[in-house]
N, CA, C and O atoms as a GROMACS GRO file, in nm:
protein
  496
    1MET      N    1  -1.877  -1.136  -0.546
    1MET     CA    2  -1.748  -1.164  -0.520
    1MET      C    3  -1.659  -1.160  -0.651
    1MET      O    4  -1.541  -1.196  -0.658
    2ILE      N    5  -1.734  -1.112  -0.750
    2ILE     CA    6  -1.633  -1.154  -0.880
    2ILE      C    7  -1.558  -0.964  -0.842
    2ILE      O    8  -1.435  -0.954  -0.840
    3GLY      N    9  -1.609  -0.890  -0.827
    3GLY     CA   10  -1.550  -0.771  -0.807
    3GLY      C   11  -1.439  -0.750  -0.660
    3GLY      O   12  -1.365  -0.654  -0.638
    4LEU      N   13  -1.458  -0.863  -0.584
    4LEU     CA   14  -1.360  -0.846  -0.502
    4LEU      C   15  -1.229  -0.966  -0.560
    4LEU      O   16  -1.106  -0.966  -0.546
    5ARG      N   17  -1.302  -1.038  -0.613
    5ARG     CA   18  -1.143  -1.114  -0.709
    5ARG      C   19  -1.053  -1.014  -0.798
    5ARG      O   20  -0.930  -1.020  -0.786
    6ILE      N   21  -1.129  -0.895  -0.911
    6ILE     CA   22  -1.095  -0.806  -0.976
    6ILE      C   23  -0.994  -0.712  -0.858
    6ILE      O   24  -0.877  -0.682  -0.883
    7PHE      N   25  -1.060  -0.677  -0.738
    7PHE     CA   26  -0.994  -0.575  -0.639
    7PHE      C   27  -0.834  -0.640  -0.637
    7PHE      O   28  -0.730  -0.602  -0.691
    8ALA      N   29  -0.861  -0.737  -0.565
    8ALA     CA   30  -0.763  -0.855  -0.542
    8ALA      C   31  -0.633  -0.860  -0.638
    8ALA      O   32  -0.513  -0.837  -0.618
    9LYS      N   33  -0.697  -0.894  -0.736
    9LYS     CA   34  -0.590  -0.959  -0.866
    9LYS      C   35  -0.520  -0.764  -0.884
    9LYS      O   36  -0.400  -0.739  -0.891
   10TRP      N   37  -0.637  -0.650  -0.889
   10TRP     CA   38  -0.485  -0.534  -0.912
   10TRP      C   39  -0.440  -0.506  -0.788
   10TRP      O   40  -0.334  -0.447  -0.807
   11VAL      N   41  -0.458  -0.515  -0.678
   11VAL     CA   42  -0.378  -0.489  -0.582
   11VAL      C   43  -0.246  -0.583  -0.585
   11VAL      O   44  -0.134  -0.540  -0.558
   12MET      N   45  -0.273  -0.716  -0.620
   12MET     CA   46  -0.134  -0.776  -0.624
   12MET      C   47  -0.054  -0.709  -0.744
   12MET      O   48   0.068  -0.693  -0.737
   13ILE      N   49  -0.134  -0.666  -0.864
   13ILE     CA   50  -0.069  -0.645  -0.996
   13ILE      C   51   0.033  -0.478  -0.939
   13ILE      O   52   0.149  -0.439  -0.954
   14VAL      N   53  -0.060  -0.439  -0.890
   14VAL     CA   54   0.020  -0.315  -0.849
   14VAL      C   55   0.101  -0.308  -0.730
   14VAL      O   56   0.172  -0.207  -0.722
   15GLY      N   57   0.106  -0.388  -0.640
   15GLY     CA   58   0.220  -0.419  -0.507
   15GLY      C   59   0.353  -0.447  -0.615
   15GLY      O   60   0.452  -0.375  -0.628
   16LEU      N   61   0.314  -0.607  -0.703
   16LEU     CA   62   0.473  -0.598  -0.790
   16LEU      C   63   0.468  -0.501  -0.864
   16LEU      O   64   0.582  -0.454  -0.865
   17CYS      N   65   0.396  -0.436  -0.935
   17CYS     CA   66   0.451  -0.334  -1.011
   17CYS      C   67   0.565  -0.233  -0.951
   17CYS      O   68   0.672  -0.208  -1.007
   18LEU      N   69   0.520  -0.181  -0.824
   18LEU     CA   70   0.567  -0.060  -0.754
   18LEU      C   71   0.693  -0.155  -0.680
   18LEU      O   72   0.800  -0.110  -0.640
   19MET      N   73   0.652  -0.288  -0.673
   19MET     CA   74   0.805  -0.360  -0.612
   19MET      C   75   0.924  -0.330  -0.694
   19MET      O   76   1.031  -0.277  -0.667
   20PHE      N   77   0.860  -0.393  -0.828
   20PHE     CA   78   0.978  -0.417  -0.947
   20PHE      C   79   1.044  -0.253  -0.994
   20PHE      O   80   1.154  -0.235  -1.045
   21LEU      N   81   0.971  -0.174  -0.968
   21LEU     CA   82   1.018  -0.037  -1.005
   21LEU      C   83   1.123   0.040  -0.886
   21LEU      O   84   1.217   0.116  -0.910
   22SER      N   85   1.084   0.002  -0.779
   22SER     CA   86   1.184   0.019  -0.645
   22SER      C   87   1.288  -0.036  -0.699
   22SER      O   88   1.378   0.040  -0.735
   23ALA      N   89   1.299  -0.154  -0.715
   23ALA     CA   90   1.397  -0.247  -0.738
   23ALA      C   91   1.485  -0.227  -0.871
   23ALA      O   92   1.608  -0.228  -0.860
   24GLY      N   93   1.442  -0.214  -0.962
   24GLY     CA   94   1.476  -0.181  -1.110
   24GLY      C   95   1.537  -0.023  -1.104
   24GLY      O   96   1.622   0.013  -1.185
   25ILE      N   97   1.497   0.047  -1.024
   25ILE     CA   98   1.548   0.234  -0.993
   25ILE      C   99   1.661   0.187  -0.917
   25ILE      O  100   1.761   0.255  -0.938
   26ASP      N  101   1.677   0.094  -0.835
   26ASP     CA  102   1.800   0.084  -0.742
   26ASP      C  103   1.909   0.062  -0.835
   26ASP      O  104   2.012   0.129  -0.848
   27LYS      N  105   1.855  -0.081  -0.922
   27LYS     CA  106   1.978  -0.123  -0.974
   27LYS      C  107   2.033  -0.028  -1.123
   27LYS      O  108   2.128  -0.061  -1.193
   28LEU      N  109   1.945   0.094  -1.144
   28LEU     CA  110   1.971   0.157  -1.233
   28LEU      C  111   2.076   0.275  -1.201
   28LEU      O  112   2.165   0.314  -1.276
   29ILE      N  113   2.045   0.321  -1.077
   29ILE     CA  114   2.110   0.477  -1.009
   29ILE      C  115   2.229   0.411  -0.976
   29ILE      O  116   2.332   0.473  -0.948
   30GLY      N  117   2.221   0.279  -0.978
   30GLY     CA  118   2.345   0.199  -0.885
   30GLY      C  119   2.387   0.228  -0.732
   30GLY      O  120   2.494   0.262  -0.681
   31HIS      N  121   2.261   0.200  -0.682
   31HIS     CA  122   2.225   0.173  -0.536
   31HIS      C  123   2.392   0.104  -0.465
   31HIS      O  124   2.439   0.003  -0.516
   32PRO      N  125   2.452   0.162  -0.367
   32PRO     CA  126   2.606   0.069  -0.337
   32PRO      C  127   2.574  -0.051  -0.288
   32PRO      O  128   2.653  -0.145  -0.279
   33GLU      N  129   2.437  -0.051  -0.248
   33GLU     CA  130   2.421  -0.220  -0.153
   33GLU      C  131   2.433  -0.343  -0.308
   33GLU      O  132   2.511  -0.434  -0.338
   34THR      N  133   2.293  -0.273  -0.385
   34THR     CA  134   2.287  -0.327  -0.499
   34THR      C  135   2.412  -0.340  -0.591
   34THR      O  136   2.438  -0.454  -0.631
   35THR      N  137   2.482  -0.252  -0.624
   35THR     CA  138   2.616  -0.273  -0.708
   35THR      C  139   2.668  -0.406  -0.606
   35THR      O  140   2.679  -0.520  -0.652
   36ILE      N  141   2.690  -0.383  -0.503
   36ILE     CA  142   2.814  -0.481  -0.423
   36ILE      C  143   2.762  -0.661  -0.428
   36ILE      O  144   2.833  -0.761  -0.423
   37ALA      N  145   2.609  -0.649  -0.441
   37ALA     CA  146   2.574  -0.796  -0.447
   37ALA      C  147   2.606  -0.812  -0.599
   37ALA      O  148   2.681  -0.906  -0.622
   38PHE      N  149   2.567  -0.741  -0.704
   38PHE     CA  150   2.597  -0.788  -0.818
   38PHE      C  151   2.728  -0.802  -0.859
   38PHE      O  152   2.754  -0.850  -0.969
   39GLN      N  153   2.825  -0.760  -0.772
   39GLN     CA  154   3.004  -0.744  -0.804
   39GLN      C  155   2.991  -0.907  -0.734
   39GLN      O  156   3.031  -0.994  -0.811
   40ALA      N  157   2.952  -0.945  -0.629
   40ALA     CA  158   3.000  -1.059  -0.549
   40ALA      C  159   2.903  -1.150  -0.594
   40ALA      O  160   2.929  -1.262  -0.550
   41PHE      N  161   2.809  -1.148  -0.659
   41PHE     CA  162   2.780  -1.299  -0.743
   41PHE      C  163   2.869  -1.264  -0.883
   41PHE      O  164   2.867  -1.358  -0.962
   42GLY      N  165   2.924  -1.182  -0.914
   42GLY     CA  166   3.039  -1.191  -1.073
   42GLY      C  167   2.979  -1.097  -1.184
   42GLY      O  168   3.017  -1.093  -1.301
   43PHE      N  169   2.903  -1.040  -1.140
   43PHE     CA  170   2.802  -0.990  -1.251
   43PHE      C  171   2.864  -0.834  -1.311
   43PHE      O  172   2.901  -0.753  -1.226
   44PRO      N  173   2.873  -0.800  -1.450
   44PRO     CA  174   2.934  -0.695  -1.435
   44PRO      C  175   2.877  -0.594  -1.397
   44PRO      O  176   2.781  -0.612  -1.322
   45TYR      N  177   2.921  -0.422  -1.440
   45TYR     CA  178   2.777  -0.335  -1.422
   45TYR      C  179   2.674  -0.325  -1.514
   45TYR      O  180   2.556  -0.293  -1.494
   46TRP      N  181   2.738  -0.359  -1.632
   46TRP     CA  182   2.605  -0.355  -1.731
   46TRP      C  183   2.518  -0.442  -1.709
   46TRP      O  184   2.402  -0.402  -1.722
   47PHE      N  185   2.534  -0.559  -1.676
   47PHE     CA  186   2.436  -0.650  -1.666
   47PHE      C  187   2.338  -0.608  -1.555
   47PHE      O  188   2.222  -0.627  -1.593
   48GLN      N  189   2.348  -0.553  -1.421
   48GLN     CA  190   2.299  -0.500  -1.327
   48GLN      C  191   2.210  -0.392  -1.390
   48GLN      O  192   2.095  -0.376  -1.347
   49VAL      N  193   2.269  -0.298  -1.517
   49VAL     CA  194   2.184  -0.189  -1.565
   49VAL      C  195   2.067  -0.249  -1.644
   49VAL      O  196   1.952  -0.209  -1.623
   50VAL      N  197   2.098  -0.356  -1.746
   50VAL     CA  198   1.986  -0.449  -1.827
   50VAL      C  199   1.880  -0.467  -1.707
   50VAL      O  200   1.774  -0.404  -1.704
   51ILE      N  201   1.919  -0.559  -1.610
   51ILE     CA  202   1.839  -0.646  -1.532
   51ILE      C  203   1.774  -0.502  -1.474
   51ILE      O  204   1.665  -0.521  -1.421
   52GLY      N  205   1.809  -0.394  -1.473
   52GLY     CA  206   1.741  -0.312  -1.355
   52GLY      C  207   1.635  -0.246  -1.493
   52GLY      O  208   1.527  -0.205  -1.451
   53LEU      N  209   1.649  -0.237  -1.603
   53LEU     CA  210   1.599  -0.175  -1.704
   53LEU      C  211   1.492  -0.266  -1.714
   53LEU      O  212   1.382  -0.215  -1.734
   54GLY      N  213   1.501  -0.409  -1.705
   54GLY     CA  214   1.383  -0.534  -1.732
   54GLY      C  215   1.312  -0.523  -1.638
   54GLY      O  216   1.198  -0.564  -1.657
   55GLU      N  217   1.339  -0.475  -1.519
   55GLU     CA  218   1.283  -0.474  -1.384
   55GLU      C  219   1.154  -0.301  -1.428
   55GLU      O  220   1.039  -0.309  -1.473
   56VAL      N  221   1.189  -0.240  -1.412
   56VAL     CA  222   1.142  -0.143  -1.450
   56VAL      C  223   1.040  -0.154  -1.556
   56VAL      O  224   0.924  -0.167  -1.520
   57LEU      N  225   1.068  -0.150  -1.688
   57LEU     CA  226   1.014  -0.179  -1.822
   57LEU      C  227   0.892  -0.305  -1.780
   57LEU      O  228   0.780  -0.289  -1.830
   58GLY      N  229   0.909  -0.395  -1.713
   58GLY     CA  230   0.828  -0.475  -1.687
   58GLY      C  231   0.722  -0.462  -1.583
   58GLY      O  232   0.606  -0.500  -1.601
   59GLY      N  233   0.782  -0.384  -1.430
   59GLY     CA  234   0.671  -0.342  -1.338
   59GLY      C  235   0.577  -0.266  -1.422
   59GLY      O  236   0.459  -0.299  -1.412
   60LEU      N  237   0.611  -0.158  -1.514
   60LEU     CA  238   0.501  -0.107  -1.590
   60LEU      C  239   0.462  -0.155  -1.660
   60LEU      O  240   0.341  -0.130  -1.656
   61GLY      N  241   0.495  -0.258  -1.784
   61GLY     CA  242   0.433  -0.339  -1.842
   61GLY      C  243   0.310  -0.450  -1.781
   61GLY      O  244   0.217  -0.508  -1.837
   62LEU      N  245   0.357  -0.448  -1.646
   62LEU     CA  246   0.169  -0.554  -1.557
   62LEU      C  247   0.106  -0.461  -1.554
   62LEU      O  248   0.022  -0.487  -1.467
   63LEU      N  249   0.080  -0.326  -1.605
   63LEU     CA  250  -0.011  -0.215  -1.538
   63LEU      C  251  -0.117  -0.228  -1.667
   63LEU      O  252  -0.240  -0.217  -1.664
   64ILE      N  253  -0.007  -0.261  -1.814
   64ILE     CA  254  -0.115  -0.248  -1.927
   64ILE      C  255  -0.096  -0.347  -1.975
   64ILE      O  256   0.001  -0.416  -2.006
   65LYS      N  257  -0.263  -0.356  -1.983
   65LYS     CA  258  -0.314  -0.490  -2.054
   65LYS      C  259  -0.296  -0.577  -2.172
   65LYS      O  260  -0.332  -0.694  -2.185
   66LYS      N  261  -0.208  -0.469  -2.290
   66LYS     CA  262  -0.194  -0.500  -2.361
   66LYS      C  263  -0.020  -0.545  -2.398
   66LYS      O  264   0.029  -0.580  -2.505
   67TYR      N  265   0.055  -0.525  -2.238
   67TYR     CA  266   0.184  -0.569  -2.230
   67TYR      C  267   0.205  -0.671  -2.111
   67TYR      O  268   0.317  -0.711  -2.079
   68THR      N  269   0.082  -0.710  -2.046
   68THR     CA  270   0.104  -0.769  -1.930
   68THR      C  271   0.173  -0.898  -1.973
   68THR      O  272   0.290  -0.918  -1.938
   69ARG      N  273   0.111  -0.978  -2.040
   69ARG     CA  274   0.228  -1.114  -2.068
   69ARG      C  275   0.336  -1.118  -2.109
   69ARG      O  276   0.428  -1.195  -2.082
   70TYR      N  277   0.328  -0.997  -2.206
   70TYR     CA  278   0.503  -0.990  -2.222
   70TYR      C  279   0.609  -0.957  -2.061
   70TYR      O  280   0.718  -0.999  -2.020
   71ALA      N  281   0.488  -0.848  -2.001
   71ALA     CA  282   0.615  -0.855  -1.882
   71ALA      C  283   0.599  -0.927  -1.786
   71ALA      O  284   0.692  -0.920  -1.705
   72ALA      N  285   0.517  -0.996  -1.761
   72ALA     CA  286   0.531  -1.100  -1.698
   72ALA      C  287   0.626  -1.188  -1.733
   72ALA      O  288   0.708  -1.218  -1.646
   73PHE      N  289   0.634  -1.239  -1.846
   73PHE     CA  290   0.727  -1.354  -1.896
   73PHE      C  291   0.863  -1.305  -1.868
   73PHE      O  292   0.962  -1.366  -1.828
   74THR      N  293   0.844  -1.165  -1.903
   74THR     CA  294   1.024  -1.112  -1.887
   74THR      C  295   1.048  -1.098  -1.743
   74THR      O  296   1.165  -1.130  -1.722
   75LEU      N  297   0.995  -1.067  -1.648
   75LEU     CA  298   1.020  -1.108  -1.514
   75LEU      C  299   1.074  -1.242  -1.458
   75LEU      O  300   1.172  -1.288  -1.400
   76ALA      N  301   0.941  -1.280  -1.515
   76ALA     CA  302   0.995  -1.483  -1.512
   76ALA      C  303   1.080  -1.499  -1.539
   76ALA      O  304   1.134  -1.573  -1.456
   77VAL      N  305   1.170  -1.464  -1.648
   77VAL     CA  306   1.280  -1.488  -1.723
   77VAL      C  307   1.384  -1.444  -1.594
   77VAL      O  308   1.463  -1.515  -1.533
   78ILE      N  309   1.357  -1.317  -1.580
   78ILE     CA  310   1.465  -1.230  -1.478
   78ILE      C  311   1.448  -1.293  -1.324
   78ILE      O  312   1.550  -1.272  -1.258
   79MET      N  313   1.340  -1.368  -1.248
   79MET     CA  314   1.348  -1.431  -1.153
   79MET      C  315   1.395  -1.580  -1.191
   79MET      O  316   1.427  -1.650  -1.094
   80LEU      N  317   1.403  -1.639  -1.316
   80LEU     CA  318   1.435  -1.781  -1.274
   80LEU      C  319   1.558  -1.740  -1.313
   80LEU      O  320   1.614  -1.840  -1.269
   81GLY      N  321   1.686  -1.650  -1.376
   81GLY     CA  322   1.786  -1.582  -1.354
   81GLY      C  323   1.846  -1.576  -1.201
   81GLY      O  324   1.949  -1.612  -1.145
   82ALA      N  325   1.743  -1.520  -1.171
   82ALA     CA  326   1.812  -1.525  -0.986
   82ALA      C  327   1.792  -1.627  -0.896
   82ALA      O  328   1.847  -1.640  -0.786
   83THR      N  329   1.698  -1.708  -0.954
   83THR     CA  330   1.667  -1.846  -0.815
   83THR      C  331   1.804  -1.933  -0.914
   83THR      O  332   1.847  -2.032  -0.855
   84ILE      N  333   1.853  -1.913  -1.013
   84ILE     CA  334   1.994  -1.998  -1.026
   84ILE      C  335   2.083  -1.957  -0.974
   84ILE      O  336   2.164  -2.032  -0.920
   85THR      N  337   2.096  -1.821  -0.974
   85THR     CA  338   2.220  -1.756  -0.898
   85THR      C  339   2.288  -1.813  -0.782
   85THR      O  340   2.394  -1.863  -0.745
   86LEU      N  341   2.115  -1.763  -0.729
   86LEU     CA  342   2.105  -1.805  -0.547
   86LEU      C  343   2.196  -1.927  -0.564
   86LEU      O  344   2.318  -1.941  -0.554
   87LEU      N  345   2.072  -2.033  -0.600
   87LEU     CA  346   2.128  -2.141  -0.579
   87LEU      C  347   2.280  -2.176  -0.614
   87LEU      O  348   2.343  -2.240  -0.530
   88ILE      N  349   2.335  -2.142  -0.718
   88ILE     CA  350   2.455  -2.182  -0.743
   88ILE      C  351   2.601  -2.096  -0.633
   88ILE      O  352   2.723  -2.111  -0.619
   89HIS      N  353   2.494  -2.005  -0.578
   89HIS     CA  354   2.602  -1.922  -0.487
   89HIS      C  355   2.586  -1.989  -0.309
   89HIS      O  356   2.642  -1.946  -0.208
   90GLY      N  357   2.495  -2.101  -0.321
   90GLY     CA  358   2.446  -2.173  -0.211
   90GLY      C  359   2.329  -2.084  -0.105
   90GLY      O  360   2.292  -2.130   0.003
   91ASP      N  361   2.288  -1.966  -0.154
   91ASP     CA  362   2.168  -1.945  -0.077
   91ASP      C  363   2.071  -2.025  -0.063
   91ASP      O  364   1.989  -1.998  -0.151
   92THR      N  365   2.039  -2.102  -0.005
   92THR     CA  366   1.930  -2.161   0.003
   92THR      C  367   1.785  -2.115   0.051
   92THR      O  368   1.679  -2.171   0.022
   93ILE      N  369   1.806  -1.981   0.145
   93ILE     CA  370   1.718  -1.970   0.218
   93ILE      C  371   1.650  -1.855   0.139
   93ILE      O  372   1.527  -1.857   0.134
   94THR      N  373   1.720  -1.750   0.075
   94THR     CA  374   1.588  -1.652   0.048
   94THR      C  375   1.594  -1.709  -0.124
   94THR      O  376   1.550  -1.625  -0.202
   95VAL      N  377   1.632  -1.807  -0.174
   95VAL     CA  378   1.587  -1.830  -0.300
   95VAL      C  379   1.466  -1.858  -0.338
   95VAL      O  380   1.447  -1.875  -0.458
   96ALA      N  381   1.326  -1.872  -0.219
   96ALA     CA  382   1.199  -1.905  -0.224
   96ALA      C  383   1.157  -1.806  -0.264
   96ALA      O  384   1.052  -1.816  -0.328
   97ILE      N  385   1.225  -1.649  -0.242
   97ILE     CA  386   1.151  -1.522  -0.298
   97ILE      C  387   1.129  -1.507  -0.465
   97ILE      O  388   1.027  -1.477  -0.527
   98PRO      N  389   1.287  -1.544  -0.520
   98PRO     CA  390   1.246  -1.531  -0.633
   98PRO      C  391   1.199  -1.674  -0.712
   98PRO      O  392   1.187  -1.677  -0.835
   99PHE      N  393   1.174  -1.790  -0.628
   99PHE     CA  394   1.149  -1.910  -0.702
   99PHE      C  395   0.962  -1.849  -0.672
   99PHE      O  396   0.893  -1.857  -0.773
  100VAL      N  397   0.914  -1.812  -0.588
  100VAL     CA  398   0.761  -1.802  -0.578
  100VAL      C  399   0.751  -1.711  -0.662
  100VAL      O  400   0.662  -1.750  -0.738
  101LEU      N  401   0.794  -1.589  -0.703
  101LEU     CA  402   0.766  -1.498  -0.806
  101LEU      C  403   0.798  -1.512  -0.957
  101LEU      O  404   0.772  -1.436  -1.051
  102LEU      N  405   0.862  -1.629  -0.954
  102LEU     CA  406   0.861  -1.683  -1.090
  102LEU      C  407   0.714  -1.792  -1.125
  102LEU      O  408   0.651  -1.793  -1.230
  103LEU      N  409   0.697  -1.851  -1.038
  103LEU     CA  410   0.575  -1.931  -1.019
  103LEU      C  411   0.447  -1.808  -1.085
  103LEU      O  412   0.376  -1.813  -1.185
  104VAL      N  413   0.464  -1.699  -0.966
  104VAL     CA  414   0.369  -1.586  -0.946
  104VAL      C  415   0.367  -1.516  -1.132
  104VAL      O  416   0.262  -1.460  -1.164
  105PHE      N  417   0.456  -1.522  -1.217
  105PHE     CA  418   0.459  -1.428  -1.305
  105PHE      C  419   0.436  -1.513  -1.433
  105PHE      O  420   0.377  -1.475  -1.534
  106LEU      N  421   0.508  -1.667  -1.406
  106LEU     CA  422   0.437  -1.757  -1.485
  106LEU      C  423   0.298  -1.766  -1.515
  106LEU      O  424   0.256  -1.758  -1.631
  107LEU      N  425   0.211  -1.785  -1.393
  107LEU     CA  426   0.067  -1.748  -1.369
  107LEU      C  427  -0.009  -1.627  -1.409
  107LEU      O  428  -0.127  -1.635  -1.443
  108ILE      N  429   0.060  -1.510  -1.406
  108ILE     CA  430  -0.020  -1.410  -1.438
  108ILE      C  431   0.011  -1.414  -1.626
  108ILE      O  432  -0.082  -1.399  -1.706
  109GLY      N  433   0.137  -1.434  -1.664
  109GLY     CA  434   0.114  -1.467  -1.827
  109GLY      C  435   0.085  -1.531  -1.878
  109GLY      O  436   0.099  -1.522  -2.000
  110ARG      N  437   0.016  -1.660  -1.810
  110ARG     CA  438  -0.045  -1.780  -1.874
  110ARG      C  439  -0.198  -1.711  -1.886
  110ARG      O  440  -0.259  -1.720  -1.992
  111GLN      N  441  -0.246  -1.654  -1.791
  111GLN     CA  442  -0.351  -1.578  -1.735
  111GLN      C  443  -0.390  -1.468  -1.825
  111GLN      O  444  -0.507  -1.440  -1.848
  112SER      N  445  -0.302  -1.414  -1.868
  112SER     CA  446  -0.374  -1.283  -1.948
  112SER      C  447  -0.343  -1.312  -2.084
  112SER      O  448  -0.379  -1.226  -2.165
  113GLY      N  449  -0.281  -1.421  -2.131
  113GLY     CA  450  -0.281  -1.490  -2.246
  113GLY      C  451  -0.437  -1.593  -2.288
  113GLY      O  452  -0.480  -1.640  -2.394
  114SER      N  453  -0.468  -1.594  -2.198
  114SER     CA  454  -0.590  -1.685  -2.189
  114SER      C  455  -0.730  -1.675  -2.256
  114SER      O  456  -0.828  -1.750  -2.250
  115LYS      N  457  -0.705  -1.544  -2.329
  115LYS     CA  458  -0.823  -1.498  -2.364
  115LYS      C  459  -0.921  -1.590  -2.446
  115LYS      O  460  -0.853  -1.654  -2.527
  116LYS      N  461  -1.035  -1.618  -2.454
  116LYS     CA  462  -1.136  -1.741  -2.550
  116LYS      C  463  -1.130  -1.653  -2.693
  116LYS      O  464  -1.194  -1.547  -2.698
  117GLN      N  465  -1.074  -1.686  -2.778
  117GLN     CA  466  -1.099  -1.640  -2.922
  117GLN      C  467  -1.233  -1.709  -2.968
  117GLN      O  468  -1.274  -1.809  -2.908
  118PRO      N  469  -1.284  -1.670  -3.048
  118PRO     CA  470  -1.424  -1.723  -3.106
  118PRO      C  471  -1.366  -1.752  -3.228
  118PRO      O  472  -1.276  -1.705  -3.299
  119ASN      N  473  -1.490  -1.896  -3.233
  119ASN     CA  474  -1.384  -1.995  -3.320
  119ASN      C  475  -1.432  -1.950  -3.490
  119ASN      O  476  -1.544  -1.923  -3.534
  120GLN      N  477  -1.316  -1.954  -3.551
  120GLN     CA  478  -1.301  -1.908  -3.664
  120GLN      C  479  -1.320  -2.000  -3.756
  120GLN      O  480  -1.243  -2.095  -3.742
  121ALA      N  481  -1.427  -2.012  -3.884
  121ALA     CA  482  -1.484  -2.100  -3.999
  121ALA      C  483  -1.382  -2.081  -4.104
  121ALA      O  484  -1.361  -1.968  -4.148
  122THR      N  485  -1.313  -2.191  -4.149
  122THR     CA  486  -1.207  -2.204  -4.238
  122THR      C  487  -1.263  -2.272  -4.368
  122THR      O  488  -1.295  -2.389  -4.388
  123SER      N  489  -1.265  -2.195  -4.424
  123SER     CA  490  -1.312  -2.222  -4.593
  123SER      C  491  -1.180  -2.338  -4.640
  123SER      O  492  -1.061  -2.337  -4.609
  124THR      N  493  -1.265  -2.439  -4.735
  124THR     CA  494  -1.152  -2.519  -4.789
  124THR      C  495  -1.179  -2.535  -4.943
  124THR      O  496  -1.100  -2.597  -5.013
   0.00000   0.00000   0.00000
């Protein structure tokens, strides 16, 4: 049972990694549809590049245990921004996608940081 749970977790992590690598690369290379969407929301091109870089690094960071927590929280912040942007622009249909991803990344970040530390004796 634990083996299946670990396998499912890695399938999800790799899927999220690939999804954010793809989305980030689209932003970094200036894919026309992505650039048009950022312009429609009123964001400058440099912001698209920053978000793309965050998505690429965040996606890769999910795969490295040492950086999983930071990557998850970085992607959570990006998804919070996407959620707010879509709400401000009245897109109440697709806002569910970044909102659910926000929750997923908060859970991943919380889980990856919840390693039980051995009790340390304090000297007085």
